[in-house]
N, CA, C and O atoms as CSV, one atom per row, in Angstrom:
chain,resi,resn,atom,element,x,y,z
A,1,UNK,N,N,-22.654,23.481,-16.612
A,1,UNK,CA,C,-21.873,22.299,-16.271
A,1,UNK,C,C,-22.818,21.257,-15.678
A,1,UNK,O,O,-23.666,21.588,-14.850
A,2,UNK,N,N,-22.676,20.025,-16.089
A,2,UNK,CA,C,-23.555,18.963,-15.598
A,2,UNK,C,C,-23.146,18.523,-14.195
A,2,UNK,O,O,-22.020,18.754,-13.754
A,3,UNK,N,N,-24.082,17.889,-13.515
A,3,UNK,CA,C,-23.806,17.404,-12.158
A,3,UNK,C,C,-22.668,16.379,-12.189
A,3,UNK,O,O,-21.816,16.363,-11.300
A,4,UNK,N,N,-22.659,15.543,-13.196
A,4,UNK,CA,C,-21.594,14.548,-13.345
A,4,UNK,C,C,-20.233,15.243,-13.403
A,4,UNK,O,O,-19.284,14.838,-12.731
A,5,UNK,N,N,-20.157,16.281,-14.206
A,5,UNK,CA,C,-18.898,17.015,-14.375
A,5,UNK,C,C,-18.519,17.768,-13.093
A,5,UNK,O,O,-17.343,17.827,-12.734
A,6,UNK,N,N,-19.500,18.336,-12.413
A,6,UNK,CA,C,-19.221,19.048,-11.158
A,6,UNK,C,C,-18.617,18.089,-10.132
A,6,UNK,O,O,-17.638,18.422,-9.464
A,7,UNK,N,N,-19.207,16.897,-10.010
A,7,UNK,CA,C,-18.654,15.893,-9.086
A,7,UNK,C,C,-17.221,15.544,-9.468
A,7,UNK,O,O,-16.323,15.547,-8.626
A,8,UNK,N,N,-17.020,15.246,-10.737
A,8,UNK,CA,C,-15.707,14.796,-11.191
A,8,UNK,C,C,-14.650,15.886,-11.019
A,8,UNK,O,O,-13.577,15.632,-10.472
A,9,UNK,N,N,-14.951,17.086,-11.480
A,9,UNK,CA,C,-13.982,18.184,-11.381
A,9,UNK,C,C,-13.705,18.543,-9.922
A,9,UNK,O,O,-12.548,18.701,-9.531
A,10,UNK,N,N,-14.758,18.673,-9.118
A,10,UNK,CA,C,-14.535,19.035,-7.711
A,10,UNK,C,C,-13.789,17.925,-6.980
A,10,UNK,O,O,-12.948,18.200,-6.124
A,11,UNK,N,N,-14.093,16.669,-7.315
A,11,UNK,CA,C,-13.373,15.561,-6.691
A,11,UNK,C,C,-11.889,15.585,-7.020
A,11,UNK,O,O,-11.050,15.393,-6.140
A,12,UNK,N,N,-11.567,15.820,-8.285
A,12,UNK,CA,C,-10.158,15.884,-8.697
A,12,UNK,C,C,-9.464,17.096,-8.072
A,12,UNK,O,O,-8.322,16.997,-7.625
A,13,UNK,N,N,-10.153,18.239,-8.040
A,13,UNK,CA,C,-9.579,19.439,-7.407
A,13,UNK,C,C,-9.293,19.165,-5.931
A,13,UNK,O,O,-8.237,19.542,-5.422
A,14,UNK,N,N,-10.224,18.513,-5.247
A,14,UNK,CA,C,-10.009,18.253,-3.822
A,14,UNK,C,C,-8.996,17.132,-3.589
A,14,UNK,O,O,-8.398,17.070,-2.514
A,15,UNK,N,N,-8.789,16.249,-4.561
A,15,UNK,CA,C,-7.675,15.302,-4.447
A,15,UNK,C,C,-6.348,16.061,-4.508
A,15,UNK,O,O,-5.404,15.724,-3.795
A,16,UNK,N,N,-6.281,17.081,-5.359
A,16,UNK,CA,C,-5.082,17.928,-5.405
A,16,UNK,C,C,-4.925,18.700,-4.091
A,16,UNK,O,O,-3.813,18.843,-3.581
A,17,UNK,N,N,-6.031,19.191,-3.551
A,17,UNK,CA,C,-5.989,19.889,-2.257
A,17,UNK,C,C,-5.525,18.933,-1.160
A,17,UNK,O,O,-4.794,19.335,-0.255
A,18,UNK,N,N,-5.945,17.675,-1.237
A,18,UNK,CA,C,-5.472,16.663,-0.288
A,18,UNK,C,C,-3.942,16.569,-0.339
A,18,UNK,O,O,-3.285,16.519,0.701
A,19,UNK,N,N,-3.384,16.545,-1.548
A,19,UNK,CA,C,-1.927,16.476,-1.691
A,19,UNK,C,C,-1.267,17.733,-1.113
A,19,UNK,O,O,-0.222,17.650,-0.466
A,20,UNK,N,N,-1.876,18.880,-1.347
A,20,UNK,CA,C,-1.329,20.143,-0.833
A,20,UNK,C,C,-1.387,20.180,0.695
A,20,UNK,O,O,-0.425,20.598,1.341
A,21,UNK,N,N,-2.506,19.749,1.275
A,21,UNK,CA,C,-2.596,19.743,2.741
A,21,UNK,C,C,-1.608,18.744,3.340
A,21,UNK,O,O,-1.094,18.957,4.438
A,22,UNK,N,N,-1.345,17.662,2.622
A,22,UNK,CA,C,-0.336,16.704,3.076
A,22,UNK,C,C,1.053,17.322,3.097
A,22,UNK,O,O,1.817,17.119,4.041
A,23,UNK,N,N,1.377,18.078,2.055
A,23,UNK,CA,C,2.669,18.763,2.016
A,23,UNK,C,C,2.757,19.833,3.102
A,23,UNK,O,O,3.812,20.041,3.702
A,24,UNK,N,N,1.643,20.499,3.344
A,24,UNK,CA,C,1.611,21.499,4.422
A,24,UNK,C,C,1.912,20.837,5.766
A,24,UNK,O,O,2.691,21.361,6.562
A,25,UNK,N,N,1.290,19.685,6.011
A,25,UNK,CA,C,1.536,19.002,7.289
A,25,UNK,C,C,2.984,18.525,7.377
A,25,UNK,O,O,3.582,18.555,8.452
A,26,UNK,N,N,3.543,18.088,6.262
A,26,UNK,CA,C,4.908,17.570,6.252
A,26,UNK,C,C,5.947,18.680,6.397
A,26,UNK,O,O,6.907,18.543,7.155
A,27,UNK,N,N,5.753,19.775,5.670
A,27,UNK,CA,C,6.787,20.797,5.585
A,27,UNK,C,C,6.492,22.090,6.357
A,27,UNK,O,O,7.415,22.729,6.863
A,28,UNK,N,N,5.244,22.468,6.447
A,28,UNK,CA,C,4.932,23.777,6.996
A,28,UNK,C,C,4.375,23.771,8.401
A,28,UNK,O,O,4.295,24.817,9.045
A,29,UNK,N,N,3.991,22.610,8.879
A,29,UNK,CA,C,3.352,22.525,10.185
A,29,UNK,C,C,4.396,22.155,11.229
A,29,UNK,O,O,4.946,21.054,11.207
A,30,UNK,N,N,4.662,23.070,12.131
A,30,UNK,CA,C,5.669,22.836,13.162
A,30,UNK,C,C,4.975,22.484,14.476
A,30,UNK,O,O,4.483,23.360,15.186
A,31,UNK,N,N,4.945,21.200,14.783
A,31,UNK,CA,C,4.399,20.718,16.058
A,31,UNK,C,C,5.472,19.836,16.693
A,31,UNK,O,O,5.386,18.610,16.626
A,32,UNK,N,N,6.483,20.455,17.308
A,32,UNK,CA,C,7.688,19.731,17.689
A,32,UNK,C,C,7.584,18.781,18.877
A,32,UNK,O,O,8.295,17.777,18.910
A,33,UNK,N,N,6.745,19.054,19.828
A,33,UNK,CA,C,6.766,18.231,21.035
A,33,UNK,C,C,5.498,17.392,21.176
A,33,UNK,O,O,4.515,17.591,20.462
A,34,UNK,N,N,5.550,16.464,22.102
A,34,UNK,CA,C,4.418,15.562,22.301
A,34,UNK,C,C,3.199,16.266,22.870
A,34,UNK,O,O,2.090,15.736,22.800
A,35,UNK,N,N,3.386,17.435,23.424
A,35,UNK,CA,C,2.237,18.185,23.936
A,35,UNK,C,C,1.285,18.552,22.805
A,35,UNK,O,O,0.115,18.852,23.043
A,36,UNK,N,N,1.787,18.528,21.577
A,36,UNK,CA,C,0.966,18.887,20.426
A,36,UNK,C,C,0.423,17.652,19.694
A,36,UNK,O,O,-0.089,17.781,18.582
A,37,UNK,N,N,0.523,16.470,20.290
A,37,UNK,CA,C,0.039,15.258,19.625
A,37,UNK,C,C,-1.451,15.322,19.303
A,37,UNK,O,O,-1.872,14.855,18.245
A,38,UNK,N,N,-2.243,15.887,20.188
A,38,UNK,CA,C,-3.682,15.989,19.925
A,38,UNK,C,C,-3.926,16.851,18.694
A,38,UNK,O,O,-4.759,16.517,17.851
A,39,UNK,N,N,-3.213,17.937,18.594
A,39,UNK,CA,C,-3.368,18.814,17.435
A,39,UNK,C,C,-2.902,18.110,16.156
A,39,UNK,O,O,-3.556,18.216,15.118
A,40,UNK,N,N,-1.799,17.406,16.226
A,40,UNK,CA,C,-1.288,16.665,15.069
A,40,UNK,C,C,-2.307,15.620,14.608
A,40,UNK,O,O,-2.536,15.461,13.410
A,41,UNK,N,N,-2.907,14.920,15.547
A,41,UNK,CA,C,-3.900,13.900,15.189
A,41,UNK,C,C,-5.157,14.531,14.596
A,41,UNK,O,O,-5.786,13.944,13.715
A,42,UNK,N,N,-5.527,15.713,15.068
A,42,UNK,CA,C,-6.684,16.406,14.483
A,42,UNK,C,C,-6.389,16.803,13.039
A,42,UNK,O,O,-7.252,16.678,12.170
A,43,UNK,N,N,-5.172,17.280,12.784
A,43,UNK,CA,C,-4.799,17.599,11.403
A,43,UNK,C,C,-4.848,16.348,10.529
A,43,UNK,O,O,-5.383,16.381,9.420
A,44,UNK,N,N,-4.297,15.262,11.023
A,44,UNK,CA,C,-4.281,14.025,10.229
A,44,UNK,C,C,-5.684,13.516,9.942
A,44,UNK,O,O,-5.985,13.106,8.821
A,45,UNK,N,N,-6.537,13.543,10.950
A,45,UNK,CA,C,-7.917,13.084,10.749
A,45,UNK,C,C,-8.633,13.971,9.732
A,45,UNK,O,O,-9.309,13.468,8.835
A,46,UNK,N,N,-8.487,15.277,9.867
A,46,UNK,CA,C,-9.119,16.198,8.921
A,46,UNK,C,C,-8.562,16.003,7.516
A,46,UNK,O,O,-9.290,16.099,6.529
A,47,UNK,N,N,-7.273,15.731,7.440
A,47,UNK,CA,C,-6.617,15.459,6.159
A,47,UNK,C,C,-7.240,14.227,5.492
A,47,UNK,O,O,-7.487,14.233,4.286
A,48,UNK,N,N,-7.489,13.190,6.263
A,48,UNK,CA,C,-8.086,11.967,5.710
A,48,UNK,C,C,-9.545,12.186,5.304
A,48,UNK,O,O,-10.011,11.580,4.340
A,49,UNK,N,N,-10.260,13.035,6.018
A,49,UNK,CA,C,-11.633,13.363,5.613
A,49,UNK,C,C,-11.643,14.029,4.241
A,49,UNK,O,O,-12.541,13.780,3.437
A,50,UNK,N,N,-10.655,14.869,3.971
A,50,UNK,CA,C,-10.565,15.512,2.656
A,50,UNK,C,C,-10.349,14.454,1.578
A,50,UNK,O,O,-10.983,14.505,0.524
A,51,UNK,N,N,-9.460,13.501,1.835
A,51,UNK,CA,C,-9.243,12.411,0.875
A,51,UNK,C,C,-10.524,11.626,0.647
A,51,UNK,O,O,-10.899,11.358,-0.494
A,52,UNK,N,N,-11.185,11.261,1.715
A,52,UNK,CA,C,-12.417,10.474,1.654
A,52,UNK,C,C,-13.480,11.161,0.804
A,52,UNK,O,O,-14.054,10.539,-0.090
A,53,UNK,N,N,-13.742,12.418,1.072
A,53,UNK,CA,C,-14.825,13.108,0.374
A,53,UNK,C,C,-14.426,13.442,-1.067
A,53,UNK,O,O,-15.282,13.448,-1.952
A,54,UNK,N,N,-13.155,13.717,-1.314
A,54,UNK,CA,C,-12.704,13.980,-2.682
A,54,UNK,C,C,-12.816,12.723,-3.537
A,54,UNK,O,O,-13.297,12.778,-4.669
A,55,UNK,N,N,-12.375,11.592,-2.997
A,55,UNK,CA,C,-12.480,10.332,-3.739
A,55,UNK,C,C,-13.937,9.960,-3.977
A,55,UNK,O,O,-14.291,9.498,-5.062
A,56,UNK,N,N,-14.774,10.156,-2.980
A,56,UNK,CA,C,-16.201,9.861,-3.127
A,56,UNK,C,C,-16.810,10.691,-4.253
A,56,UNK,O,O,-17.547,10.159,-5.083
A,57,UNK,N,N,-16.510,11.980,-4.290
A,57,UNK,CA,C,-17.052,12.836,-5.343
A,57,UNK,C,C,-16.501,12.463,-6.716
A,57,UNK,O,O,-17.239,12.493,-7.700
A,58,UNK,N,N,-15.231,12.114,-6.801
A,58,UNK,CA,C,-14.657,11.708,-8.085
A,58,UNK,C,C,-15.340,10.441,-8.603
A,58,UNK,O,O,-15.648,10.344,-9.791
A,59,UNK,N,N,-15.576,9.484,-7.728
A,59,UNK,CA,C,-16.247,8.241,-8.137
A,59,UNK,C,C,-17.692,8.510,-8.541
A,59,UNK,O,O,-18.160,7.988,-9.553
A,60,UNK,N,N,-18.397,9.313,-7.764
A,60,UNK,CA,C,-19.777,9.660,-8.124
A,60,UNK,C,C,-19.786,10.344,-9.489
A,60,UNK,O,O,-20.681,10.103,-10.299
A,61,UNK,N,N,-18.798,11.194,-9.745
A,61,UNK,CA,C,-18.695,11.857,-11.043
A,61,UNK,C,C,-18.482,10.896,-12.192
A,61,UNK,O,O,-18.901,11.171,-13.317
A,62,UNK,N,N,-17.843,9.782,-11.930
A,62,UNK,CA,C,-17.637,8.779,-12.985
A,62,UNK,C,C,-18.927,8.051,-13.351
A,62,UNK,O,O,-19.091,7.625,-14.494
A,63,UNK,N,N,-19.837,7.905,-12.405
A,63,UNK,CA,C,-21.016,7.063,-12.621
A,63,UNK,C,C,-22.349,7.799,-12.597
A,63,UNK,O,O,-23.380,7.175,-12.847
A,64,UNK,N,N,-22.375,9.081,-12.311
A,64,UNK,CA,C,-23.628,9.831,-12.161
A,64,UNK,C,C,-24.388,9.860,-13.474
A,64,UNK,O,O,-23.818,10.151,-14.525
A,65,UNK,N,N,-25.671,9.558,-13.409
A,65,UNK,CA,C,-26.546,9.734,-14.577
A,65,UNK,C,C,-27.899,10.207,-14.080
A,65,UNK,O,O,-28.432,9.694,-13.096
A,66,UNK,N,N,-28.442,11.188,-14.770
A,66,UNK,CA,C,-29.706,11.798,-14.354
A,66,UNK,C,C,-30.847,10.799,-14.470
A,66,UNK,O,O,-30.904,10.017,-15.420
A,67,UNK,N,N,-31.741,10.826,-13.516
A,67,UNK,CA,C,-32.910,9.946,-13.495
A,67,UNK,C,C,-34.086,10.631,-14.167
A,67,UNK,O,O,-34.253,11.847,-14.069
A,68,UNK,N,N,-34.894,9.841,-14.846
A,68,UNK,CA,C,-36.039,10.388,-15.583
A,68,UNK,C,C,-37.174,10.795,-14.645
A,68,UNK,O,O,-37.799,11.837,-14.839
A,69,UNK,N,N,-37.436,9.978,-13.637
A,69,UNK,CA,C,-38.519,10.266,-12.700
A,69,UNK,C,C,-38.188,11.529,-11.901
A,69,UNK,O,O,-37.076,11.671,-11.392
A,70,UNK,N,N,-39.146,12.433,-11.796
A,70,UNK,CA,C,-38.915,13.743,-11.163
A,70,UNK,C,C,-38.460,13.618,-9.708
A,70,UNK,O,O,-37.488,14.263,-9.314
A,71,UNK,N,N,-39.144,12.800,-8.903
A,71,UNK,CA,C,-38.772,12.672,-7.496
A,71,UNK,C,C,-37.381,12.059,-7.354
A,71,UNK,O,O,-36.584,12.520,-6.538
A,72,UNK,N,N,-37.085,11.031,-8.136
A,72,UNK,CA,C,-35.749,10.429,-8.082
A,72,UNK,C,C,-34.676,11.442,-8.464
A,72,UNK,O,O,-33.604,11.485,-7.860
A,73,UNK,N,N,-34.973,12.247,-9.463
A,73,UNK,CA,C,-34.027,13.271,-9.900
A,73,UNK,C,C,-33.791,14.299,-8.790
A,73,UNK,O,O,-32.653,14.694,-8.538
A,74,UNK,N,N,-34.859,14.728,-8.133
A,74,UNK,CA,C,-34.734,15.697,-7.032
A,74,UNK,C,C,-33.911,15.096,-5.890
A,74,UNK,O,O,-33.032,15.762,-5.343
A,75,UNK,N,N,-34.190,13.845,-5.531
A,75,UNK,CA,C,-33.412,13.172,-4.479
A,75,UNK,C,C,-31.943,13.085,-4.869
A,75,UNK,O,O,-31.051,13.344,-4.061
A,76,UNK,N,N,-31.715,12.718,-6.112
A,76,UNK,CA,C,-30.352,12.545,-6.599
A,76,UNK,C,C,-29.586,13.873,-6.606
A,76,UNK,O,O,-28.438,13.926,-6.164
A,77,UNK,N,N,-30.202,14.925,-7.096
A,77,UNK,CA,C,-29.537,16.230,-7.159
A,77,UNK,C,C,-29.306,16.791,-5.752
A,77,UNK,O,O,-28.243,17.347,-5.477
A,78,UNK,N,N,-30.283,16.650,-4.870
A,78,UNK,CA,C,-30.107,17.116,-3.486
A,78,UNK,C,C,-28.948,16.369,-2.823
A,78,UNK,O,O,-28.113,16.979,-2.155
A,79,UNK,N,N,-28.901,15.060,-3.008
A,79,UNK,CA,C,-27.802,14.276,-2.456
A,79,UNK,C,C,-26.461,14.679,-3.040
A,79,UNK,O,O,-25.457,14.748,-2.331
A,80,UNK,N,N,-26.453,14.943,-4.336
A,80,UNK,CA,C,-25.215,15.357,-4.995
A,80,UNK,C,C,-24.697,16.678,-4.446
A,80,UNK,O,O,-23.503,16.813,-4.175
A,81,UNK,N,N,-25.584,17.650,-4.280
A,81,UNK,CA,C,-25.141,18.941,-3.754
A,81,UNK,C,C,-24.616,18.803,-2.333
A,81,UNK,O,O,-23.682,19.507,-1.948
A,82,UNK,N,N,-25.200,17.910,-1.554
A,82,UNK,CA,C,-24.691,17.698,-0.193
A,82,UNK,C,C,-23.279,17.124,-0.231
A,82,UNK,O,O,-22.414,17.539,0.541
A,83,UNK,N,N,-23.047,16.165,-1.134
A,83,UNK,CA,C,-21.703,15.601,-1.270
A,83,UNK,C,C,-20.706,16.656,-1.743
A,83,UNK,O,O,-19.582,16.725,-1.245
A,84,UNK,N,N,-21.118,17.465,-2.693
A,84,UNK,CA,C,-20.232,18.499,-3.231
A,84,UNK,C,C,-19.914,19.545,-2.163
A,84,UNK,O,O,-18.759,19.941,-2.005
A,85,UNK,N,N,-20.931,19.988,-1.435
A,85,UNK,CA,C,-20.727,21.026,-0.415
A,85,UNK,C,C,-19.948,20.522,0.799
A,85,UNK,O,O,-19.370,21.319,1.539
A,86,UNK,N,N,-19.929,19.214,1.004
A,86,UNK,CA,C,-19.163,18.680,2.133
A,86,UNK,C,C,-17.664,18.925,1.958
A,86,UNK,O,O,-16.931,19.001,2.944
A,87,UNK,N,N,-17.208,19.048,0.721
A,87,UNK,CA,C,-15.772,19.234,0.470
A,87,UNK,C,C,-15.234,20.547,1.049
A,87,UNK,O,O,-14.280,20.510,1.826
A,88,UNK,N,N,-15.808,21.704,0.702
A,88,UNK,CA,C,-15.275,22.931,1.317
A,88,UNK,C,C,-15.506,22.997,2.825
A,88,UNK,O,O,-14.719,23.609,3.546
A,89,UNK,N,N,-16.570,22.375,3.299
A,89,UNK,CA,C,-16.814,22.359,4.749
A,89,UNK,C,C,-15.690,21.601,5.454
A,89,UNK,O,O,-15.174,22.059,6.473
A,90,UNK,N,N,-15.310,20.443,4.912
A,90,UNK,CA,C,-14.241,19.657,5.534
A,90,UNK,C,C,-12.875,20.323,5.358
A,90,UNK,O,O,-12.005,20.180,6.217
A,91,UNK,N,N,-12.680,21.039,4.269
A,91,UNK,CA,C,-11.438,21.802,4.109
A,91,UNK,C,C,-11.369,22.924,5.147
A,91,UNK,O,O,-10.315,23.171,5.734
A,92,UNK,N,N,-12.484,23.592,5.367
A,92,UNK,CA,C,-12.541,24.638,6.392
A,92,UNK,C,C,-12.255,24.037,7.775
A,92,UNK,O,O,-11.560,24.642,8.592
A,93,UNK,N,N,-12.794,22.850,8.024
A,93,UNK,CA,C,-12.529,22.171,9.296
A,93,UNK,C,C,-11.035,21.888,9.449
A,93,UNK,O,O,-10.483,22.055,10.537
A,94,UNK,N,N,-10.379,21.462,8.373
A,94,UNK,CA,C,-8.938,21.212,8.403
A,94,UNK,C,C,-8.180,22.493,8.758
A,94,UNK,O,O,-7.222,22.465,9.531
A,95,UNK,N,N,-8.617,23.602,8.189
A,95,UNK,CA,C,-7.902,24.866,8.364
A,95,UNK,C,C,-8.123,25.502,9.731
A,95,UNK,O,O,-7.270,26.254,10.201
A,96,UNK,N,N,-9.243,25.217,10.375
A,96,UNK,CA,C,-9.572,25.956,11.599
A,96,UNK,C,C,-9.603,25.117,12.872
A,96,UNK,O,O,-9.093,25.558,13.902
A,97,UNK,N,N,-10.172,23.954,12.834
A,97,UNK,CA,C,-10.421,23.214,14.081
A,97,UNK,C,C,-9.168,22.746,14.817
A,97,UNK,O,O,-9.121,22.872,16.041
A,98,UNK,N,N,-8.152,22.214,14.139
A,98,UNK,CA,C,-6.974,21.779,14.897
A,98,UNK,C,C,-6.229,22.925,15.581
A,98,UNK,O,O,-5.578,22.715,16.604
A,99,UNK,N,N,-6.319,24.116,15.033
A,99,UNK,CA,C,-5.593,25.254,15.613
A,99,UNK,C,C,-6.107,25.616,16.997
A,99,UNK,O,O,-5.340,26.062,17.851
A,100,UNK,N,N,-7.390,25.428,17.221
A,100,UNK,CA,C,-7.971,25.787,18.520
A,100,UNK,C,C,-8.272,24.554,19.370
A,100,UNK,O,O,-8.855,24.661,20.449
A,101,UNK,N,N,-7.871,23.393,18.879
A,101,UNK,CA,C,-8.138,22.125,19.562
A,101,UNK,C,C,-9.606,22.017,19.972
A,101,UNK,O,O,-9.927,21.696,21.117
A,102,UNK,N,N,-10.474,22.286,19.028
A,102,UNK,CA,C,-11.914,22.237,19.265
A,102,UNK,C,C,-12.359,20.788,19.410
A,102,UNK,O,O,-12.345,20.031,18.440
A,103,UNK,N,N,-12.749,20.408,20.605
A,103,UNK,CA,C,-13.168,19.019,20.817
A,103,UNK,C,C,-14.524,18.740,20.184
A,103,UNK,O,O,-14.841,17.592,19.873
A,104,UNK,N,N,-15.324,19.779,19.993
A,104,UNK,CA,C,-16.636,19.596,19.379
A,104,UNK,C,C,-16.547,19.326,17.893
A,104,UNK,O,O,-17.369,18.589,17.348
A,105,UNK,N,N,-15.564,19.911,17.227
A,105,UNK,CA,C,-15.332,19.750,15.790
A,105,UNK,C,C,-16.622,19.919,14.993
A,105,UNK,O,O,-17.020,19.037,14.232
A,106,UNK,N,N,-17.257,21.054,15.182
A,106,UNK,CA,C,-18.568,21.313,14.589
A,106,UNK,C,C,-18.552,21.238,13.069
A,106,UNK,O,O,-19.489,20.708,12.472
A,107,UNK,N,N,-17.504,21.758,12.429
A,107,UNK,CA,C,-17.462,21.740,10.966
A,107,UNK,C,C,-17.158,20.343,10.434
A,107,UNK,O,O,-17.658,19.959,9.377
A,108,UNK,N,N,-16.343,19.586,11.156
A,108,UNK,CA,C,-16.121,18.197,10.764
A,108,UNK,C,C,-17.427,17.423,10.864
A,108,UNK,O,O,-17.764,16.644,9.973
A,109,UNK,N,N,-18.154,17.638,11.941
A,109,UNK,CA,C,-19.454,16.983,12.104
A,109,UNK,C,C,-20.403,17.379,10.975
A,109,UNK,O,O,-21.064,16.520,10.392
A,110,UNK,N,N,-20.473,18.664,10.667
A,110,UNK,CA,C,-21.340,19.128,9.586
A,110,UNK,C,C,-20.950,18.490,8.254
A,110,UNK,O,O,-21.819,18.047,7.502
A,111,UNK,N,N,-19.657,18.440,7.960
A,111,UNK,CA,C,-19.195,17.815,6.719
A,111,UNK,C,C,-19.574,16.349,6.646
A,111,UNK,O,O,-20.011,15.871,5.599
A,112,UNK,N,N,-19.412,15.632,7.744
A,112,UNK,CA,C,-19.760,14.204,7.770
A,112,UNK,C,C,-21.267,13.996,7.659
A,112,UNK,O,O,-21.714,13.051,7.008
A,113,UNK,N,N,-22.046,14.859,8.283
A,113,UNK,CA,C,-23.509,14.768,8.169
A,113,UNK,C,C,-23.938,15.040,6.728
A,113,UNK,O,O,-24.844,14.379,6.220
A,114,UNK,N,N,-23.301,16.000,6.067
A,114,UNK,CA,C,-23.602,16.260,4.655
A,114,UNK,C,C,-23.299,15.038,3.796
A,114,UNK,O,O,-24.080,14.696,2.908
A,115,UNK,N,N,-22.172,14.376,4.052
A,115,UNK,CA,C,-21.834,13.161,3.303
A,115,UNK,C,C,-22.877,12.079,3.552
A,115,UNK,O,O,-23.369,11.461,2.608
A,116,UNK,N,N,-23.213,11.848,4.807
A,116,UNK,CA,C,-24.201,10.822,5.142
A,116,UNK,C,C,-25.546,11.119,4.490
A,116,UNK,O,O,-26.153,10.231,3.893
A,117,UNK,N,N,-26.014,12.355,4.598
A,117,UNK,CA,C,-27.302,12.724,3.999
A,117,UNK,C,C,-27.253,12.592,2.482
A,117,UNK,O,O,-28.213,12.123,1.871
A,118,UNK,N,N,-26.151,12.997,1.875
A,118,UNK,CA,C,-26.007,12.873,0.426
A,118,UNK,C,C,-26.047,11.433,-0.037
A,118,UNK,O,O,-26.695,11.109,-1.032
A,119,UNK,N,N,-25.354,10.570,0.685
A,119,UNK,CA,C,-25.363,9.144,0.341
A,119,UNK,C,C,-26.756,8.555,0.537
A,119,UNK,O,O,-27.237,7.811,-0.317
A,120,UNK,N,N,-27.408,8.881,1.652
A,120,UNK,CA,C,-28.750,8.335,1.906
A,120,UNK,C,C,-29.760,8.791,0.857
A,120,UNK,O,O,-30.600,7.999,0.432
A,121,UNK,N,N,-29.694,10.042,0.437
A,121,UNK,CA,C,-30.602,10.519,-0.610
A,121,UNK,C,C,-30.322,9.821,-1.939
A,121,UNK,O,O,-31.255,9.481,-2.667
A,122,UNK,N,N,-29.062,9.607,-2.258
A,122,UNK,CA,C,-28.704,8.899,-3.490
A,122,UNK,C,C,-29.177,7.450,-3.450
A,122,UNK,O,O,-29.676,6.925,-4.445
A,123,UNK,N,N,-29.018,6.815,-2.307
A,123,UNK,CA,C,-29.495,5.435,-2.149
A,123,UNK,C,C,-31.014,5.382,-2.251
A,123,UNK,O,O,-31.560,4.469,-2.870
A,124,UNK,N,N,-31.700,6.347,-1.652
A,124,UNK,CA,C,-33.167,6.386,-1.734
A,124,UNK,C,C,-33.623,6.490,-3.181
A,124,UNK,O,O,-34.567,5.807,-3.579
A,125,UNK,N,N,-32.977,7.324,-3.968
A,125,UNK,CA,C,-33.325,7.447,-5.389
A,125,UNK,C,C,-33.075,6.132,-6.110
A,125,UNK,O,O,-33.878,5.719,-6.947
A,126,UNK,N,N,-31.975,5.478,-5.794
A,126,UNK,CA,C,-31.645,4.207,-6.440
A,126,UNK,C,C,-32.638,3.107,-6.071
A,126,UNK,O,O,-33.046,2.324,-6.930
A,127,UNK,N,N,-33.026,3.045,-4.803
A,127,UNK,CA,C,-34.001,2.039,-4.355
A,127,UNK,C,C,-35.340,2.269,-5.035
A,127,UNK,O,O,-35.993,1.315,-5.456
A,128,UNK,N,N,-35.754,3.523,-5.145
A,128,UNK,CA,C,-37.018,3.831,-5.830
A,128,UNK,C,C,-36.968,3.383,-7.289
A,128,UNK,O,O,-37.959,2.877,-7.817
A,129,UNK,N,N,-35.840,3.563,-7.931
A,129,UNK,CA,C,-35.697,3.151,-9.333
A,129,UNK,C,C,-35.776,1.637,-9.441
A,129,UNK,O,O,-36.450,1.113,-10.328
A,130,UNK,N,N,-35.097,0.933,-8.551
A,130,UNK,CA,C,-35.116,-0.536,-8.590
A,130,UNK,C,C,-36.524,-1.070,-8.337
A,130,UNK,O,O,-36.976,-1.989,-9.022
A,131,UNK,N,N,-37.210,-0.498,-7.361
A,131,UNK,CA,C,-38.580,-0.945,-7.066
A,131,UNK,C,C,-39.494,-0.714,-8.258
A,131,UNK,O,O,-40.331,-1.559,-8.576
A,132,UNK,N,N,-39.337,0.419,-8.911
A,132,UNK,CA,C,-40.168,0.715,-10.082
A,132,UNK,C,C,-39.869,-0.261,-11.211
A,132,UNK,O,O,-40.791,-0.706,-11.896
A,133,UNK,N,N,-38.603,-0.602,-11.419
A,133,UNK,CA,C,-38.267,-1.523,-12.507
A,133,UNK,C,C,-38.680,-2.952,-12.171
A,133,UNK,O,O,-39.064,-3.697,-13.072
A,134,UNK,N,N,-38.614,-3.357,-10.909
A,134,UNK,CA,C,-39.073,-4.690,-10.502
A,134,UNK,C,C,-40.583,-4.781,-10.663
A,134,UNK,O,O,-41.096,-5.804,-11.115
A,135,UNK,N,N,-41.301,-3.721,-10.296
A,135,UNK,CA,C,-42.754,-3.700,-10.463
A,135,UNK,C,C,-43.145,-3.804,-11.924
A,135,UNK,O,O,-44.125,-4.475,-12.249
A,136,UNK,N,N,-42.410,-3.162,-12.805
A,136,UNK,CA,C,-42.689,-3.213,-14.239
A,136,UNK,C,C,-42.424,-4.605,-14.785
A,136,UNK,O,O,-43.203,-5.105,-15.597
A,137,UNK,N,N,-41.342,-5.239,-14.357
A,137,UNK,CA,C,-41.007,-6.580,-14.828
A,137,UNK,C,C,-42.036,-7.589,-14.340
A,137,UNK,O,O,-42.473,-8.443,-15.111
A,138,UNK,N,N,-42.435,-7.504,-13.057
A,138,UNK,CA,C,-43.392,-8.478,-12.522
A,138,UNK,C,C,-44.774,-8.289,-13.135
A,138,UNK,O,O,-45.500,-9.269,-13.303
A,139,UNK,N,N,-45.160,-7.064,-13.472
A,139,UNK,CA,C,-46.450,-6.840,-14.126
A,139,UNK,C,C,-46.447,-7.434,-15.524
A,139,UNK,O,O,-47.456,-7.978,-15.973
A,140,UNK,N,N,-45.321,-7.333,-16.211
A,140,UNK,CA,C,-45.223,-7.890,-17.562
A,140,UNK,C,C,-45.183,-9.404,-17.554
A,140,UNK,O,O,-45.610,-10.031,-18.523
A,141,UNK,N,N,-44.678,-10.015,-16.479
A,141,UNK,CA,C,-44.573,-11.474,-16.397
A,141,UNK,C,C,-45.898,-12.109,-16.017
A,141,UNK,O,O,-46.127,-13.279,-16.326
A,142,UNK,N,N,-46.777,-11.370,-15.354
A,142,UNK,CA,C,-48.020,-11.931,-14.819
A,142,UNK,C,C,-49.105,-11.803,-15.759
A,142,UNK,O,O,-50.225,-12.223,-15.470
């Protein structure tokens, strides 16, 4: 399976998981009193992180194309795997952190760091490609 397809399929699967977690919060999650507002807000925030990362992966899957340069390709693939792996990490955070009211939210932090690192690596590969193409154009013009 290609990286493009992995992004697209995992993004769509996690969009479906987003819908399922939404139904769980609506129908299956019993937090009746205001004493549970912190827990409810943690569920909602984790729920939105799932939407965010699923949509990001689906969009990356629509536009991903392998780079010819070896270093750019390595940066791109490393960034892609970080984005892909952030999805189950954030789902795990949704399933575990609100139940114990973990203020540290270690798995949410890990998922967000994976997204940030994945985006930065993808941007680095893109900047390297642009610089290489600008250098080629300016050499041909001079």
